N, C-alpha and C positions, 0 to 999 in steps of 0.2 A: 546755448550749447549746441554745437553741430554734431552730426553723426560721427565725425572723426574723433571728437573728444569723448563722446558718449560710450563708444565701444571699449575704450581703454578703461574708463571708470567702471563699466559693467564687468569687464574681465577681472579687475582688481577685487570687486565685491564678491564675484563668484568664487575666485580662488581662496579668499578669506573664509567664506562659508565652508568650502571644501576642507580647508585646514581644520576648522573646528569640528567638522563631521568625522574626519579620519581620527583626530585625537580623541574624540569622545568614545569611539568604538573600542579602543584599547589603549588606555593612557600609559600602561606599564610596558607595552611592547616597543622595543627599540626601532622596529621597522615603522610602526605608526608614528613614533616621535620624530624620526628622521624625515619621513615624508611630510609631516606637518611643517617642519622647518623649511623644506623645499617649497611647499605651497605658499608659505609666508614670504619667502624670497620672491616668488612669482607675483604675489599680490603687491609687494612694495615696488617691484619693477614696473608693473602695470600702472601703479599710481605715479611713478616717475614719468612714464610716457604721457599719461593724462595731463600732468602739470606742465610739461614742456610744450606739448601741442597747443594747450589752451592759454599759454603765457601771453600777457599783453605786450611784452617786448622781449628782446633777446637777452638782456641782463637778467630779467626775472627767470627766463628759461634756463640760462646757464646755472644760476644759483639753485634753482629747484632740482636740476639734474645732479649737482654735486651732493645734495643732501640725500636723495633717495636712490642714487645709482648703486650703492652697495648691495641692494636687493639683487641686481643683475650680476654683480661681481662675484657673489658667493654661490650662484647657481651651479657652476661646474663642480666645485668641491662638494657641495651638499648632494648633488646628483650622484657623484661617485660613491659617497658615503652610503647613500640609500641603496644603490645597486649592490654594494658589498653585503649589506644586510639581506637584501632580497634573494640573493643566490646562496645564502647560508654561510658565507665566509666570516671569520672572526676578525674584527678590527684590531685586536691586540696582537695578531701575528706580526712578526718583525717586518716583512716586506709590505704588508698591507698598512701597517702603522706608519712606515716611512712614506708610502705613497700618499696617505691622507695628510700627513704633516706637510709635504710639499704643496699639496692642493690648497690647504687652508692658509699656509704661509703666503702663497701667491695671491689669494683673495684679500688677505690683510694688507699686503704690499700695495695692490692696486687700489684698495680703499683709501690708502694714505696719499698715493700720488694722484688720486682722483682730484685733489684740491690744487694741483699744480697746473700751469698752462701747457705742460707737456703731454697731458693725458687727453684733454679735449680742448677744442678751439671755440671760436664764436658760433652762435646759433644762427641757422639759416632758415628763412621762412619758405615753406612749400605750400601748395594749395590746401593741404590738410593740416597745416600748422607748423610750428617751429620744429627743427631737428638740429641737435648739437653735432658739430663736425668732429672727426677723430683727430687726435694728436699722435705723435710718433709712438708714445708708450701704449696707446690704446690698441695699436696693431699687435703689440706683444700680448695684450690681454686676449685679443681675438685668437691668437695662435694657441695660447694655453686653454682657451675655451674649447677649441676643436680637439686639442690633444686629450684633455680629460674626458670629453664626451666620447672620443674614439676609444679610450681605455675602458670606459663604462660599457660601450657596445661590445667591445672585444671580450670582456669578462662574461657578459650575458651569452654571447654566441658560443664561447668555449664551454660554459656550463650547460648549454642546451644539449650538447652531445654526450654529457656525462650523467644525466639524470633519467628517471623513468618517464613514461609517456605523459602521465598526469602533470609532472613538473614541466615537461617540454611544452605542453599546451599553455600553461601559465606564462612561461617565458615568451612564447610565440606571440600571444596577445599583448603582452607588455612591450615587447620589442616593436610591434606594429604601431602601438600608440606613441611610443617615444620617437620613432623615426619620423612619423607624420608631424609630431609636435616640433621637433628640432629642425627638420628640413624646412618647414614653412616659417618657423621662428627665426631662422638665420636671415630671412629676408629683411628683418628689422635692422640689420647692420648696414644695408645698402644705402639708405638715405644719409647715414652718418659718414659714408665714404664719398658723398657728393652725387650719388645716382638718384635720379628722381623716379623711384619705384615705390608704389604705395605699400607701406609697412603693415602687413596682416599678421605679423609674428605673434603678437600678444593674444589675438583671438585663437590662432591655431594652437598655441601652447595651452591655452585654457581648455579647449575642446579635448586635446589629447590627454591632458592630466586629469580631466574630469573622469575619463575612462579608467586611468590608472588608480585614481582615488577610490573608485568603487571596487576595483580589484583588491587593493590593499585592505580596505575596510571589511569586505565580505570574505575574501580569501577562499572563494569556492569557484571551481572551474566553470560549471554550468551557468552560474549567475553571471560570471564575467562575459562569457561568450554570448549569452542571451542579451545581456545589457548592452554589449558592444553592438550587436546586430540591430537592436531596437534604437539605441542611442544614436548611432551613426545614421540609421535610416531617418530618424526624426531630424537630425542635424542637417543632413544633405537636402532633405525635402523642404525644410524651412528656408535653407539658403537658396535653393532653386526657385521657390515661390516668392520669398521675401525680397531678395536683392533686386530682381527686375521690377517687382511691384513698387519698391521704394523709388526707383528712378522714374518710373511711369507716373507715380503720384506727384513727384517734384515737377515733372514736365507739364502735367495737367494744371498744377497750381500756377505755374508761370503763364500758361495760356489763358486761364479763366480769371485768375486773381492778380496777374501781373507781378507776382512775387512768390517766393517759396518759403515754407515754414517747416524746418526740419523736425522739431518736436511733434508738430501735428502729423507729419508724415509717418513718424515712428509709431505714434498712437494708432494711426489707421492700419499700419502693417500688423501691429500686435493684435488689434481687434479682428483683422482678417484671418490671421493664423489661428486665433482662438475659435473663430467661427468654423474654420475647416476642421479643427480637432473635435469640436463638440458636435458637428453635423452628423457623423456616423451614429452617435448615441441617440440623437433626436430621430434620425431616420429609422433606427431599429424599433423605437416605440411607435412611430407613426405607421410603419409597415405592419406591426402586430395589430394595431387598431384597424387598419384598412382590411387586413385578412379576415378579422372577425366580422367585418361588415359585408365585404364583397364576396370573399371566397370562404365562407364560414365552414363548409364541409371539409375542405382541405386543411384548414387551420385546426379543425377538431381532431382529425386523425393524426396530425403531427403532435398535438398535445397528448393524445392517447399513447402513441409510441414512445414519446419522451417520458411519460409517467411510468410506462412499463419498464423502460430501461433503468429507471431509478430503483424499481422494485426487484430487479433481477438478483441483486446481491443477497437477498433474504430467502431465495428459493433454492433448496438443496436437494429436492427430490427430482430426479431426471425426468421421469414420466410427466410429473406435474409441470415442470419447467417447459417441456416441449409443447404440451397441450395448451398451456397459458400463452405461449408465443403464437401458436397457430390461431387461437381464439382472438388474440389481440389484433393480429394482422388481418384476419377475416372481418372482424368487427370494424376496424378503423379504415381499411382500404377496400373492403368488399372483395378481397381475393378468396376464391373458393378452392382452387387447386393448389394445395400446399404439400410439399414433401420434404422431409429432413433426413439426410443420410449421415450416419456417424461411423467412425472407424472402429472396426473390431480388431484389436491387436492380436488376439490368438489366431484368428483365421486370416488376418491381413487383407480384409475386404472392407469396403464401405457399404453397409447394409441399410435398408430403410428403417429408421427408428420411429417415424411417424408418417402417416399418409392421410391426406384429406382430399377425397374426390380425384385422386391421381391414379396413374397406371391403367387408364382405360385401354391402352394399346400395348402395354408393357407385359413381358412374359412373367410367369410366376417366379417368386424368389429372386427378383431382380436385384443385382448388386454389382459393385465394381471392384475389380482387383486393384491393389495399391499401385501397380506399375502400368495401368492402362493409360493410353494417350490422353483421354479426357481428364483423368485425375492429375496426370503430370501437367497438363495445360492449366488447370485450376491452381495447382501448387506453385507454378512459376508466375502466373498472372497476379495472384493475391489481391484481386479486385473484383468488383461486381461485373457480371457478364450479362449483357442485354442481347436477347435473341434477335431483335430488330437490327442491331448494329452488325451482327454476324452475317445476316442475310444480305447486307449491302456489299459484302466482299465475298461473293459466291465463288470466285476463282481460287481463293485460298483454301486448300484441301483441309488443313487443320481446323480452321474456323467452320468449314462446312460440316466436318464430322461432329464438332461440338454442337452446332446448331441442330443437327439431326437427333442427337441424344437429348437435347433440351426439348425438342418436339415430341419425342417419345415420352418424356416426363411431363409433358404439357406445361412447360416452364417458360415464362417470358423473361424472368430474371433469375440468375443463379448467384447466390452469395456464398463465397468460400468462408469457412470458419477457421481462422488462423489463430493458433496459440503457440507462443514461443517458436515461431518460424515453422510450426508443424501444421499440416492440413488435417484437422481432427474431424472434419465433416463439411457439409454444404447444405444450404437451404434453397429450395426451388419454389418460386412463386409464379402462379399463373396470371391471367389477365386481371386487371383491376375491375371494379364494378363498371358495367356498361362498356367494357373493353377500352377504358380510358388509358392513355399512354402514361408511362412512368417519366416524370420530370426529373431534372438534374437534382433538385432539392430533395425529391423522394429518394433517389439513389444514395445521396449523401447521408440522409437520415438512416436508411436501411444498412448502409455500410457501418455506421457508428453502432447501430443496434446489433449487427452480426458480430462485431468485435467484442461487445459486452456479453453477448450470448455465448461466445466461445469460452470466455472466462467462467461464466456461470456453469457451463457444461462440465468443464474441468473440475470446478468446485464440487459439483454434484457427483462426479465420478470418484473424487477423493473421499467424499462422505460415504458413498456406497462401499468403497474398499475398507473404510474404517469400520463400518457396520459389520462387514464380513469378518474382519479381524476380531472384533468384540465377540461375535458369535462363536468363533473358534476358541477364544479364551474361555468363554462361558462353558462350552462343551468340554474343554480340557479340565476345568475346575469341577464340573459335575462328575467326570470320570475319576478324578483324584479323590473326591469325597466318597464316591462309590467304592473305590479300592480300600479306603479306610474302614468301611463298614463290612466288607466281605469276610474278613478274618473273624470278626465277632459273630456274624450271622451264620458262618459255617457250623458252629456249635449248635446254634438254634435250629438249624435245618437237620443236623445229624440226629438229634434226640428223637424227634417224631419218626424219622425213618427207621431207627433202631426198634422203636416200639411196634411199628407196623410190620417190620420184618419178623419180630418175635411172634406176634400174633399169627402171621402167615405160616410160620413153621409149625405152630401148635394146632392150627386149624384142622389139618387132616386127621389128627388123633381125636379131636373133640368136636368133630363135625356134627355129631348127633346131640351135642349139648346146646340146647336152645338159649339158655341164659348166657353162655360163653359167646355164642354167635351174635346175640343182640348187643352185648357189651363191646365185642370186637368191632362190629360195624359202627357203633356210636363213636368209639374212640378214634378209629381209623378215619371216619368221615370228618370228624372235627379237626384232626391233625392235618389231613389233606387240605381242608378249607383254609386252615391257618397258613400252611405252606404256600398255597395258591395265592392267597392275599399278599403274603410277604414278597413272593416272586413278582407279582404284578406291580407292586409298589417299586421294587428294584428296577424292573423293566421300564416302567413309566418315568422313573427319575432319570434313567440312563439315556433314553432315546432323545434325540434333538427335537425341539418343538418350535414352531413359529409362534410369535406373540399372538395370543388369542384371548382378548379381554372378555370376561363374562362375569356376571354377578355371582360371587362365591362366598361361602361361609368360612371365615378365617379359622373358626374353632375346629371345623372339620379338617381343614388342611393341616393344622397343628397336630391333631390326633394321628394323622397318617405318618407324619414325620417322627412322632414319638415311638411308633411301632418300629421304625428303622433303627433308632438309637437306643432302644430299651436294653438290648443285650449288652451293648458297649457300656452303658451306665451301670448295669447289674454287675459286670465284671469288676468295676472299680468301687462297688458299694456306694453308688451315688443314687440318692433318692430324688425322684422327679415329682414336684408338687404342682398341681394344676388348679387354676382359679379363673374360669372363663365367665365373662359377663353373659348372662342369658339374654336371648332375643336380640343379638347383634344384627344390625342391618347388613345386607349383602354389599360387598365391595367389588367394584369393577377391576379385576386383576387377571393376570395370566397365572393359573394355579400352579403350572409346572415351574415357572420362573420363581414364584414365591416359595415353593418347596425348596428350591436351591438356596434361597436366602436363609430360610429357617434352618436347614441342615447345616450350612456353613457356621452359623452362630451357635447352634446347639453343640456341634462337634468341638468348636473352640472352647465352649464352656466346660465340656467334659475333660478336654486336654489341660485346661487351666486348674482343675481341682487335683490336689495331691492328697492321696488317702481318701477317707470317707468325706462326703459332703453332700450338697444338695443343689438342685436347679429348680427355680421357681418360674413358672410360665403363667402370665396373667394377660387377659384382654379386657379392654374397656373403651368407652368413647370419651374423648377429651376435646377441649377447645384449644387450638394452637394459633399463634400469630404467624401469618404468612402473607407476604407482600403488603404489609401494613394493614392487614385485615385479619380479624379473628374468624377461623373456620373450623367446622367439626372434622375430627379425624378418628379413625379406628386405630387404637394403639395396641401393639403386641409388645409386652415387656418380657425379656428373658434375663433372669438374674441368677448369678452363680456365687458360690462361696469359695472361689478360686484364689489364686495368688495376686490377682489384680494387675493393673497396667501402670508402669511408672509415669509420672506427669509429663516427662520429656517425650514420651512415645505416643501420647494420646492424639496429638495433632497429626501424626503420621499413620495412624492405625488403618485408615482407608486408602493410603497410597499404594499403587500397584507395586508388587515385588518387595514390599516391606514386611518383614517377618522376624520375630525374636526367636523362633524355633529353627534349628539347623535343617530339619526335614521339611519345613514349611515353604510353600511357593510364594506366599505373599499376594496371591491373587484372589482368594476367597472373599475377604471382606471388601476389597476394591470392587469386585464384580457385584457383590450384594448391594453395595451402595449405589452403583450405577443402575441396577435393576429397579430398586425402589425409587430412585430419581426419575427413571423413565415412566414410572407409574404415577408421577406427580406427587410422590411422598418424600419423606426424609427419615434419616436415622440419627439419633443422638445417643450418647452414652455417658455414664458416670462410672468412675472406678477409683478404688482406694487400695493401695498396696497392702496385701495381707488380709484383706476383708472380702474382695470380690469385685465383680463388674456387672453393670446393668446396661443392656442394650434395649432401646425403645424404638420400635419400628412404627411409622405412621403412614396410613393410607387415607387419602381424602375422601370425604363423603359429599362430593359436589354433583348435583344433578346435571346430566349432560356432559360430565367430564369423566374423570377416572373413578368416580364413586357414585353410587346411587343408593337410595334407601329402599329397603325391601318392603 
């Protein structure tokens, strides 16, 4: 088998595999089915070419051609049918239906006359094998071939100007593949017209339709464009490398062995191409090994930076992120002068967010306005800036100015931080250890790292904004709870004030009465202490507080909250029952935040009770399953005899803004849940309509965590 026969057989096999691939992707899609038929026609036509070229004599060639030629004869009709589906037209439309009827009728007609001497003549032998010559009716087939192909291209081009950009991209790539395929495929007709031109049509069609097949099967723009670029790149590279190599090998075989062996030459070409493709992978592993042995230090810091870039996504604290970045660069590359500037949106300046041994010659409060030339230069460049490169072009004033600023910042490299086309900051790095230069691979690695740092900084900023929003919500909820209490506490405050006022009015008349004075002082002092305690609790609860974890006695915290809700409970004839576990260990919590949790749940309990009722508050130590391990928790249970929660609402009770009361904000329980979760604990509840609800709050007792034993 020579190379001339082999390429046709290979093309037939490839198109058959493509047909099965496209059909298997979506058997029910008319587009896939039609294209499968088109690929089968191509496969049969390639088989036709293979049989004719490799025929032992012209009679065999002519008979083989008559049997398998219908594969070629149906290509125009099936191509038109496929294009109609591809651009979204309906084949049952009157004009489209008529067009397809004419196309398929022509194919059937030429398949019948294919067996007459008027369609093809005798086979002629060329250097690459036999080729059947055209008869008078074959010229009509060629005419219909180009007519229907022209109609197909016309439909695609007309549709291109009527669809959106995404569809235009699909059609553009599809048109490119078809034009290349049919342009080179038409060369296959020339030997049949008596012209001794080597027919490369079957290979060209196979390559083009390989791209189209992928487009149809995947149906995604990016995949098509990426596949085309890579596929065509490999195809042309193999052709540029393989074709000359093939003829060189044949030439060398004749010189050294006095004969040529085509199969052997093909095997050598395939082995050579495989070696070229595998070489980069082998080189990558060898390079890594050599770096570990010869340039161990450089390989080490590359590993450190790559490992840090993988950890970036998990760091959401901005200050920690910047310090870890500086620590990593300093540790891996020996860079001691590091500064990071970030954009302040309110002031519209780039201010220093981190400094390591920098600003020896810089003024205090050094910052850059958003419209300064240095910032504009970084924003437009969007790439790493090396001070050494700027100094090479001292005549350029813009570069000179940037170089002077980098000198002030003691920076050898400046890395802009770009996020969504915005310059959100920049990183300045001084000399490496022992003033070693920055290599190209160092810069590439740092650019990749800076891109990931930009994303991590934006994530950290979003997290900070979220924390601020949560803080505002918690503050609003505290004030809302406080407002609920004020009306009830007004009566509680008024009573002692009336008593004190009465005693004050009577005091001048009974100033000499020692017994009255002693009693007055005792009552007034007690009432004032009670008012002072109550007001302090109110003020402590209302004021905003930063999280401050300390070992706290939860029983004591509960008692302080009962003081605040006692008056509201008394108004509704609600009895509060307490059952505290003695000797509870201290729990690491923020007392002010836990007060907010308890107050939310206690107020909900009071509001859930209609008429007389009771609230039971109990504390205990329990063992609970957490992260597949059993751990000790301090549990606070608050149980009421209220109306209960319907089963359909239980799963939503901690959702923000979910409330069954018209006046409720729906934030109290959601914020309470988040506070407990931030403390490493959890809340669960049980409720039965008509009988009441039980909330159980759990705080962990983990040493070194959010809970410690007293």
